[in-house]
C-alpha positions in Angstrom: -63.2 38.9 -121.9 -66.1 37.2 -120.2 -69.8 37.3 -120.9 -73.1 35.7 -120.1 -74.8 34.6 -123.3 -77.0 32.0 -124.9 -75.3 29.9 -127.6 -77.5 27.7 -129.9 -76.3 26.0 -133.1 -77.8 27.0 -136.4 -80.3 24.6 -138.0 -81.3 23.8 -141.5 -79.5 23.8 -144.9 -78.1 27.3 -144.9 -74.3 27.4 -144.6 -72.5 30.0 -142.5 -69.1 28.4 -143.4 -67.5 27.4 -146.7 -68.3 23.7 -146.5 -70.2 21.2 -144.4 -67.1 19.8 -142.7 -66.5 23.3 -141.2 -70.2 23.9 -140.6 -70.5 20.7 -138.7 -67.6 21.6 -136.4 -69.2 25.1 -135.9 -72.6 23.7 -135.1 -71.3 21.0 -132.7 -69.1 23.4 -130.8 -72.2 25.6 -130.4 -74.4 22.7 -129.6 -72.0 21.7 -126.7 -72.9 25.1 -125.1 -76.6 25.0 -125.8 -78.4 25.6 -122.4 -80.3 22.4 -123.1 -77.1 20.5 -123.3 -74.3 22.1 -121.2 -74.2 21.9 -117.4 -72.8 25.4 -116.9 -72.7 27.1 -120.3 -72.0 30.6 -118.9 -68.6 29.3 -117.9 -68.2 27.2 -121.1 -68.5 24.1 -119.0 -70.2 21.2 -120.8 -70.1 18.3 -118.3 -67.8 16.3 -116.0 -66.9 18.8 -113.3 -65.0 21.4 -115.4 -65.0 19.9 -118.9 -65.0 22.8 -121.3 -65.7 23.4 -125.0 -63.4 26.4 -125.3 -60.8 28.0 -123.1 -62.6 31.3 -122.7 -65.2 33.4 -124.6 -62.6 35.2 -126.6 -61.2 31.8 -127.8 -64.7 30.6 -128.5 -65.3 33.7 -130.7 -62.0 33.3 -132.5 -62.8 29.6 -133.2 -66.2 30.5 -134.6 -64.7 33.3 -136.8 -62.0 31.0 -138.1 -64.4 28.2 -138.9 -66.6 30.5 -141.0 -63.7 31.4 -143.3 -61.7 28.2 -143.2 -61.1 26.8 -146.7 -61.7 23.2 -147.8 -57.9 22.7 -148.0 -57.0 24.2 -144.6 -56.8 22.8 -141.1 -57.4 24.7 -137.9 -55.2 23.8 -134.8 -56.8 24.1 -131.4 -54.6 24.0 -128.3 -56.5 23.4 -125.1 -59.5 25.3 -126.4 -57.6 28.2 -128.1 -57.3 28.4 -131.9 -53.5 28.8 -132.5 -53.0 28.3 -136.3 -54.4 27.5 -139.7 -52.3 25.7 -142.2 -52.9 24.7 -145.8 -53.3 20.9 -146.0 -55.7 19.2 -148.5 -59.3 18.4 -149.1 -59.3 15.0 -147.4 -57.4 16.2 -144.3 -59.3 17.0 -141.1 -60.6 20.5 -140.9 -59.8 20.7 -137.2 -57.1 19.1 -135.0 -57.5 19.5 -131.2 -55.2 18.7 -128.3 -56.4 19.3 -124.7 -54.4 19.2 -121.4 -51.5 17.1 -122.7 -49.0 17.7 -119.9 -45.6 16.0 -119.9 -45.9 13.0 -117.5 -43.7 14.4 -114.7 -45.9 17.5 -114.5 -49.2 15.6 -115.1 -50.9 16.5 -111.8 -54.0 18.4 -110.9 -51.9 20.9 -109.0 -49.8 21.8 -112.0 -52.9 21.8 -114.2 -54.6 24.3 -111.9 -51.5 26.5 -111.9 -51.5 26.6 -115.7 -55.3 27.0 -115.8 -55.0 30.0 -113.5 -52.5 31.6 -116.0 -55.0 31.0 -118.8 -52.7 28.6 -120.6 -54.8 25.4 -120.6 -58.3 23.9 -120.1 -59.8 20.6 -119.2 -61.6 19.1 -122.2 -63.0 16.0 -120.4 -63.9 13.6 -123.3 -66.6 15.0 -125.6 -66.7 18.5 -124.2 -63.4 19.7 -125.7 -63.9 17.6 -128.8 -67.3 19.1 -129.7 -69.4 15.9 -129.8 -71.3 15.9 -126.5 -75.0 15.2 -127.1 -76.4 15.6 -123.6 -77.2 12.7 -121.2 -78.1 10.4 -124.1 -74.4 10.3 -124.9 -73.7 8.2 -121.9 -77.1 6.6 -121.4 -76.6 3.7 -123.8 -73.3 2.7 -122.3 -74.9 2.8 -118.9 -77.8 0.8 -120.3 -75.5 -1.8 -121.8 -73.5 -2.1 -118.6 -76.5 -2.6 -116.4 -77.9 -5.1 -118.9 -74.6 -7.0 -118.6 -75.0 -6.8 -114.8 -78.5 -8.2 -115.1 -77.4 -11.1 -117.3 -74.4 -12.1 -115.1 -76.1 -11.8 -111.7 -79.9 -11.6 -111.9 -81.1 -13.9 -114.8 -81.3 -11.1 -117.4 -83.4 -8.5 -115.7 -83.1 -5.9 -112.9 -86.8 -6.3 -112.1 -87.1 -6.2 -108.3 -83.5 -5.2 -107.9 -82.3 -1.9 -106.4 -79.3 0.0 -107.9 -77.7 2.5 -105.5 -75.5 5.2 -107.1 -74.5 8.8 -106.9 -74.3 11.7 -109.3 -76.8 13.3 -111.6 -74.5 15.6 -113.6 -73.8 15.5 -117.4 -72.7 11.8 -117.2 -74.5 10.5 -114.1 -77.8 12.1 -115.2 -78.2 9.1 -117.5 -78.3 6.6 -114.7 -82.0 6.8 -113.5 -83.4 6.1 -117.0 -80.8 3.4 -117.8 -81.8 1.6 -114.6 -85.6 1.7 -115.3 -85.1 0.8 -118.9 -83.5 -2.4 -117.6 -86.6 -2.9 -115.3 -84.8 -1.9 -112.1 -85.3 0.4 -109.1 -82.8 3.2 -108.7 -81.8 5.3 -105.7 -79.5 8.1 -107.0 -77.8 10.4 -104.5 -77.1 14.0 -105.7 -75.9 17.0 -103.7 -77.1 19.7 -106.1 -80.8 20.2 -106.2 -80.6 22.0 -109.5 -79.3 18.9 -111.2 -82.0 16.8 -109.6 -84.8 19.1 -110.8 -83.3 19.1 -114.3 -83.3 15.3 -114.6 -86.8 15.1 -113.3 -88.1 17.8 -115.6 -86.4 16.1 -118.6 -88.0 12.8 -117.8 -84.8 11.0 -116.9 -85.8 10.6 -113.3 -89.2 9.7 -111.9 -89.3 11.6 -108.5 -87.1 13.1 -105.9 -87.0 13.9 -102.2 -84.6 15.3 -99.5 -85.9 12.8 -97.0 -83.9 9.5 -96.7 -86.8 7.6 -95.1 -89.2 8.7 -97.8 -86.8 7.7 -100.5 -86.3 4.2 -99.0 -90.0 3.7 -98.6 -90.6 4.5 -102.3 -87.7 2.2 -103.3 -88.8 -0.7 -101.1 -92.3 -0.5 -102.4 -91.1 -0.6 -106.0 -88.7 -3.4 -105.2 -91.5 -5.5 -103.7 -93.8 -4.9 -106.6 -91.0 -5.4 -109.2 -91.9 -2.1 -110.8 -89.3 0.2 -112.5 -88.8 3.4 -110.5 -86.0 6.0 -110.2 -85.7 8.1 -107.0 -83.3 10.9 -106.6 -82.2 11.8 -103.1 -80.8 15.2 -102.2 -77.8 14.4 -100.2 -74.1 13.7 -100.2 -72.9 10.2 -101.0 -70.1 10.4 -98.3 -72.8 11.0 -95.7 -75.8 9.0 -97.0 -74.1 5.8 -97.9 -72.3 5.3 -94.6 -75.7 5.9 -92.9 -77.3 3.2 -95.1 -74.5 0.8 -94.1 -75.1 1.6 -90.4 -78.8 0.9 -90.9 -78.0 -2.5 -92.5 -79.9 -1.6 -95.7 -78.4 -3.5 -98.6 -79.0 -2.6 -102.3 -78.6 -5.3 -105.0 -76.1 -3.2 -107.1 -73.9 -0.3 -106.2 -71.8 2.0 -108.4 -71.1 5.7 -108.7 -70.9 8.5 -111.2 -70.0 11.6 -109.1 -67.2 13.8 -110.4 -64.7 12.1 -108.2 -62.0 12.5 -110.9 -61.7 16.2 -109.9 -61.3 16.8 -106.1 -61.5 20.5 -106.5 -63.8 21.4 -109.4 -66.1 18.3 -109.3 -66.6 16.4 -106.0 -68.4 18.2 -103.1 -67.1 17.2 -99.6 -69.4 16.0 -96.9 -70.8 18.6 -94.6 -71.1 21.3 -97.2 -73.9 22.6 -99.2 -73.2 23.4 -102.9 -73.0 27.2 -102.0 -70.7 26.5 -99.1 -68.5 24.3 -101.3 -68.3 27.1 -103.9 -67.1 29.5 -101.3 -64.5 27.2 -99.8 -63.3 26.2 -103.3 -62.4 29.8 -103.9 -61.2 30.8 -100.5 -59.1 27.8 -99.5 -58.6 25.3 -102.4 -56.1 23.2 -100.4 -58.5 22.7 -97.6 -61.3 21.9 -100.1 -59.2 19.2 -101.7 -58.2 17.7 -98.3 -61.9 17.5 -97.3 -62.9 16.2 -100.7 -60.3 13.4 -100.6 -61.4 12.4 -97.1 -65.0 12.3 -98.2 -64.2 10.1 -101.1 -62.4 7.7 -98.8 -65.6 7.5 -96.7 -67.8 7.1 -99.8 -65.6 4.3 -101.2 -65.4 2.6 -97.8 -69.2 2.4 -97.7 -69.3 0.8 -101.2 -66.8 -1.8 -100.0 -69.1 -2.5 -97.0 -72.0 -3.0 -99.3 -69.9 -5.5 -101.3 -69.0 -7.4 -98.2 -72.7 -7.5 -97.3 -73.5 -9.2 -100.7 -74.2 -6.4 -103.1 -72.8 -6.4 -106.6 -70.4 -3.4 -106.6 -68.4 -1.9 -109.5 -66.6 1.3 -110.3 -68.0 3.3 -113.2 -64.8 4.9 -114.3 -64.7 8.2 -112.3 -61.5 7.2 -110.3 -63.3 7.1 -106.9 -61.2 4.1 -106.0 -57.9 5.8 -106.9 -58.8 8.9 -104.9 -59.9 6.9 -101.9 -56.7 4.9 -102.0 -54.6 8.1 -102.2 -56.6 9.3 -99.2 -55.6 6.3 -97.2 -58.3 3.7 -97.7 -56.3 0.5 -98.4 -59.3 -1.6 -99.6 -60.4 0.9 -102.3 -59.8 -1.6 -105.1 -61.8 -4.4 -103.6 -64.4 -4.1 -106.3 -63.7 -4.1 -110.1 -64.1 -1.5 -112.8 -67.0 -1.7 -115.2 -64.9 -2.4 -118.3 -63.1 -5.6 -117.2 -66.3 -6.7 -115.4 -68.8 -6.2 -118.1 -67.7 -4.3 -121.3 -64.4 -5.8 -122.5 -66.0 -8.6 -124.6 -67.7 -5.9 -126.7 -64.4 -4.0 -127.0 -62.7 -7.2 -128.3 -65.0 -7.0 -131.4 -64.4 -3.3 -131.9 -67.9 -2.5 -130.5 -68.4 0.9 -128.9 -70.5 4.1 -128.8 -71.5 5.2 -132.3 -73.4 8.5 -132.1 -74.9 10.7 -134.7 -76.5 14.2 -134.8 -78.9 15.8 -137.3 -77.5 19.1 -138.4 -81.0 20.0 -139.7 -82.3 20.3 -136.2 -85.3 18.2 -137.3 -86.1 15.2 -135.1 -87.6 13.5 -138.1 -84.1 13.1 -139.5 -83.1 11.0 -136.4 -86.3 9.0 -136.6 -85.5 8.1 -140.3 -82.0 7.1 -139.4 -83.3 5.0 -136.5 -85.4 3.1 -138.9 -82.5 2.5 -141.2 -80.3 1.2 -138.4 -83.1 -1.1 -137.2 -83.6 -2.5 -140.7 -79.8 -2.9 -141.3 -78.8 -4.4 -137.9 -81.8 -5.0 -135.7 -82.7 -8.4 -137.1 -79.4 -9.9 -136.0 -79.1 -7.9 -132.8 -82.2 -7.9 -130.6 -80.4 -5.9 -127.9 -79.8 -3.1 -130.4 -83.3 -3.2 -131.7 -84.7 -3.1 -128.1 -82.4 -0.1 -127.3 -83.5 1.9 -130.3 -87.2 1.2 -129.6 -86.8 2.3 -126.0 -84.7 5.3 -126.9 -87.3 6.5 -129.4 -90.0 6.3 -126.7 -88.2 7.5 -123.6 -85.2 9.7 -124.4 -85.8 13.4 -125.0 -83.5 15.3 -127.4 -81.2 18.0 -126.0 -80.0 20.6 -128.4 -79.6 19.2 -131.9 -81.4 15.9 -132.2 -79.1 13.0 -131.8 -78.9 9.2 -131.3 -76.4 6.7 -130.0 -76.0 3.0 -130.3 -73.2 0.5 -130.0 -71.8 -0.8 -133.3 -68.6 -2.7 -134.1 -66.0 -3.2 -136.7 -67.7 -3.7 -140.1 -70.9 -2.1 -138.9 -70.0 1.6 -138.3 -68.9 2.2 -141.9 -72.0 0.5 -143.3 -74.1 2.8 -141.1 -72.1 5.9 -142.1 -72.4 5.1 -145.8 -76.1 4.5 -145.5 -76.5 8.0 -143.9 -74.4 9.6 -146.6 -76.6 8.0 -149.3 -79.8 9.3 -147.5 -78.3 12.9 -147.5 -77.3 12.5 -151.2 -80.8 11.4 -152.1 -82.5 14.2 -150.2 -84.1 11.8 -147.7 -82.7 13.9 -144.9 -83.0 17.6 -144.5 -79.3 18.3 -143.9 -76.0 16.4 -143.3 -75.4 14.0 -140.4 -72.5 14.3 -138.0 -71.0 10.9 -136.8 -68.8 10.6 -133.8 -68.4 8.7 -130.5 -67.4 9.0 -126.9 -63.7 8.7 -126.1 -64.8 5.6 -124.1 -64.2 3.2 -126.9 -62.4 0.0 -127.8 -59.1 1.3 -129.2 -58.9 5.1 -128.4 -57.9 5.3 -124.8 -55.3 4.3 -122.2 -56.9 4.5 -118.8 -55.7 2.0 -116.2 -58.5 2.7 -113.8 -61.2 2.6 -116.5 -61.1 1.3 -120.2 -57.7 -0.4 -120.0 -58.0 -1.7 -116.4 -56.6 -5.3 -116.0 -55.5 -5.8 -119.6 -54.5 -9.4 -120.2 -50.9 -8.6 -121.0 -50.4 -5.9 -118.3 -50.3 -3.1 -120.9 -52.9 -0.9 -119.0 -50.9 2.3 -118.9 -49.4 2.2 -122.4 -50.6 5.3 -124.2 -49.2 4.6 -127.7 -52.6 3.2 -128.6 -54.8 6.4 -128.4 -52.0 8.4 -130.1 -51.9 5.8 -133.0 -55.7 6.0 -133.1 -55.7 9.8 -133.5 -52.9 9.6 -136.1 -54.6 6.9 -138.1 -58.0 8.7 -138.0 -56.2 11.8 -139.3 -54.7 9.9 -142.1 -58.0 8.3 -142.9 -59.8 11.7 -143.3 -61.8 12.3 -140.2 -63.5 15.7 -140.2 -61.9 16.6 -136.9 -59.6 14.7 -134.5 -58.8 15.3 -130.9 -56.4 14.0 -128.3 -57.1 14.6 -124.6 -55.6 14.0 -121.2 -57.5 13.1 -118.0 -61.1 12.6 -119.3 -63.3 10.5 -116.9 -60.6 9.8 -114.3 -58.7 13.1 -114.0 -55.3 14.6 -114.8 -52.5 12.0 -114.7 -54.7 9.0 -115.2 -55.6 8.8 -118.9 -54.8 9.7 -122.5 -57.6 9.3 -125.1 -58.6 10.3 -128.6 -61.7 11.2 -130.5 -62.8 11.5 -134.1 -65.8 13.0 -135.9 -66.8 12.5 -139.5 -69.5 14.2 -141.5 -72.0 12.6 -143.9 -72.9 15.4 -146.3 -73.8 13.3 -149.3 -70.6 14.1 -151.3 -68.0 11.7 -152.7 -65.5 13.3 -150.4 -67.6 12.3 -147.5 -68.1 8.8 -148.8 -64.3 8.4 -148.9 -63.9 9.7 -145.4 -66.7 7.6 -144.0 -65.5 4.4 -145.6 -62.0 4.8 -144.2 -62.5 6.4 -140.8 -65.4 4.2 -139.7 -63.1 1.2 -140.5 -59.8 2.4 -139.0 -61.4 3.7 -135.8 -63.1 0.5 -134.6 -60.4 -1.5 -136.2 -58.0 -0.1 -133.7 -60.1 -1.6 -131.0 -59.8 -5.0 -132.4 -56.0 -4.6 -132.9 -55.5 -3.2 -129.4 -57.1 -6.2 -127.8 -55.7 -8.8 -130.3 -52.2 -7.5 -129.5 -52.9 -7.8 -125.8 -53.7 -11.5 -126.2 -57.5 -11.6 -126.4 -58.5 -14.6 -128.5 -61.9 -13.2 -129.6 -60.2 -10.1 -131.0 -57.7 -12.2 -132.9 -60.5 -14.3 -134.3 -62.3 -11.1 -135.4 -59.1 -9.8 -137.1 -58.8 -13.1 -139.0 -62.4 -13.3 -140.0 -62.7 -9.7 -141.1 -59.3 -9.2 -142.9 -57.4 -7.0 -140.5 -53.7 -7.2 -141.1 -51.5 -7.7 -138.0 -47.9 -8.4 -139.0 -46.6 -9.2 -135.5 -49.3 -11.9 -135.2 -49.1 -13.1 -138.8 -52.8 -12.3 -139.3 -53.9 -11.3 -142.8 -50.3 -11.2 -144.1 -48.8 -13.1 -147.1 -45.4 -12.6 -148.6 -46.9 -12.9 -152.1 -49.8 -10.5 -152.1 -50.0 -9.0 -148.6 -53.1 -10.9 -147.8 -54.0 -14.3 -146.4 -57.4 -15.9 -146.3 -59.0 -16.9 -143.0 
């Protein structure tokens, strides 16, 4: 069955399920489809082209019905957005286990996926869409902020003031870019083909202004660059047309990247020469021609980015597989510029640092403001970048759906934060429990050779044992729900990644879960990088007591431990 409906998560303390672990899963599933949060909720699409929360409306309803009656010693299994079984497990086991789009490697292509999707057998879960922990544009904005801050430190003396960032895409992920640019003091020119997305970002306060006129956009941008004033400008247009035109004009930005849905040549990217409405018609009438035109457009798009690099701009890939698609379409120089992880983020991953996000199930923004203050007090004195982020986020980022926050914390920090939140719930300082999760873009939960694991020191980019081990370990450690996905960020055939969510409900059970999961999860990031030969990761493992038998770290024949 199909239907058009409005989904909104319950708020407050009243339970509609048998426990808070189940209630949290129910509310986060619903929150993913809140019109304030999802890109296309009528089609169950949350973000990232076709990233869905459930396979269809019937599956959604069955998931909701099951969560409402699920016992505290049972586990629900969800196969590509469809609830397939409930088994008796135990009280510290996850309440939900999710697998999305896990095709056997020989068949791991978009074409085979689309065939199975057409038969109603599978869905694309992206990263946090099918794992029920998407929190709107804020979910990506801090990672974008951190990346641009690293760009500023490496290339521009620590600030983007007076610097222009050219990029594309204002969807569920790319929509964070304008605000991340201005929060770093820069000027942003963001190209987007869908006027609805532009208007949404401007109305939300993520983007300052927009136009369909290239000359007007450039005039605004150049004035802000000259005055060194932060400004974000959205331009209605297609990257594959606008960026080559900018190259022809000789206009050179300071920084270039991209967050269009290039990972999906059919359901995400819009070919040059088509309006959104025309693209939708061609997508339905002739999908093969659509993909052909889409791939050709991506080659032209990427070629322009390489031209900007040759002209002196700082250019990097933002993990959407534009380079891979362009190379497949015949552009030999597609990989001339690096991915954002090896260029800017990997040093954070070596310490197990990554996106730590939390959501107030009460629906009351004050619960987030209280947790913000606790995080600032606990970690802000030693981390000015974190303190600055939280202050700016509190001032500039609107909540979408259930109030939420994100910041980057590392090994030994996430569990401290989780236990603090659990104590606040227990003492009644918060109106309802807190859900804690993260993006699948994390230190030890993903194998993605064109993104998170690009250019690993030991050449282990494509080894997917690590995300599977991450999911297995988080299951053993008692996460509230665990997911394993295929293709998030970069598309089918290019990644395997895992996610976990754990609930702080003030109970002893939750305390046990939080203490274990929020250690094992970032700990896998340290281990992954230490095993690959990164010395900082090995140092962190030694300093913080992580045991790594193959490296002789933390092991002693007598007691299983070794100091230092």
